[in-house]
Structures are given as structure tokens and as C-alpha cells.
C-alpha positions as CSV (number, residue, x, y, z in Angstrom):
1,M,-13.5,3.9,-7.4
2,N,-17.0,2.7,-6.8
3,A,-19.9,4.7,-5.4
4,A,-19.4,3.5,-1.8
5,E,-15.7,4.4,-1.8
6,H,-16.5,7.8,-3.3
7,I,-19.1,8.5,-0.5
8,V,-16.6,7.5,2.2
9,E,-13.9,9.7,0.6
10,C,-16.2,12.7,0.6
11,Y,-17.0,12.1,4.3
12,F,-13.3,12.2,5.2
13,R,-12.6,15.3,3.0
14,H,-15.6,17.4,3.8
15,C,-16.7,16.3,7.3
16,K,-13.3,15.3,8.9
17,G,-11.1,17.8,7.0
18,C,-8.7,15.2,5.8
19,F,-6.4,15.1,2.7
20,T,-7.3,11.9,0.9
21,I,-5.9,9.7,-1.8
22,S,-7.8,6.7,-3.3
23,D,-6.9,3.5,-5.1
24,V,-3.3,3.4,-3.8
25,K,-1.4,0.4,-5.3
26,V,0.1,-2.0,-2.8
27,Y,3.6,-3.0,-4.0
28,G,4.1,-6.7,-3.4
29,G,0.5,-7.1,-2.6
30,N,-0.6,-9.5,-5.3
31,N,-2.0,-6.8,-7.7
32,R,-4.0,-5.1,-4.9
33,Q,-4.7,-1.5,-3.8
34,C,-5.9,0.4,-0.8
35,D,-9.4,1.9,-1.2
36,L,-8.6,5.1,0.7
37,L,-5.9,6.7,2.7
38,A,-6.7,9.9,4.7
39,Y,-4.7,12.2,6.8
40,N,-5.8,15.1,9.1
41,V,-3.0,17.7,9.4
42,T,-4.5,19.3,12.5
43,T,-5.0,16.2,14.6
44,R,-2.3,14.1,12.8
45,E,-4.8,11.2,12.6
46,Q,-4.2,8.7,9.8
47,Y,-6.8,6.4,8.3
48,H,-6.7,3.4,6.0
49,V,-10.2,2.6,4.9
50,E,-11.6,-0.4,3.0
51,S,-15.3,0.0,2.2
52,S,-17.9,-2.3,0.9
53,V,-21.7,-2.6,0.6
54,T,-24.0,-5.5,1.4
55,H,-27.7,-6.2,1.7
56,E,-27.1,-8.7,4.6
57,K,-28.6,-7.5,7.9
58,S,-26.1,-9.3,10.1
59,W,-22.9,-9.0,8.1
60,S,-19.7,-8.5,10.1
61,H,-16.2,-10.1,10.2
62,S,-14.4,-11.2,13.3
63,I,-10.9,-9.8,14.0
64,E,-9.4,-13.1,12.9
65,D,-11.2,-13.1,9.6
66,L,-10.1,-9.5,8.9
67,C,-6.4,-10.4,9.7
68,D,-6.7,-13.3,7.2
69,I,-8.3,-11.1,4.5
70,F,-5.7,-8.4,4.9
71,D,-2.9,-10.9,4.8
72,K,-4.2,-12.2,1.5
73,K,-5.0,-8.7,0.1
74,F,-2.0,-6.7,1.1
75,R,0.8,-9.2,1.8
76,G,0.1,-11.7,-0.9
77,V,-0.1,-14.6,1.7
């Protein structure tokens, strides 16, 4: 777990009151893992979080780009 992932996990645990688990292996996902899974028992909200850090001021992905990235990362496409 890198520093950005640790900060995000602390936010979900301390600020949102969630149970968290990090670096969850994705079976059949081409040697990949989820950065963070979080669950709030009270609200029953579930989160799958992938975090990263950049110095670019205009960085963002489109929905189509994210779908392609997740297909490669988690489904081994």
C-alpha cells in the first residue's frame, strides 16, 4: 500500500466509519488487486476505491477510458 492509498483508507475508516480491507487480490484478474474495499454497516454503503496521485492539473479519465482500464485490470481482457 502506498501513501495515497493509506490516506484514502484512513478517510474511509475514521471519517466515514467504514470497515476497510486493502490490497485484495482479484482472482482471474491477471495478477491484479483492488486498492481498497470499504463497507459501512450503518448505511450499508459499499465502496471499491482505486487511488492514484498525479502532478497534472487537468488529469481525468472519461467513462469509456475507465471501462477499458478496469476491463484490463480486473477481467484480464
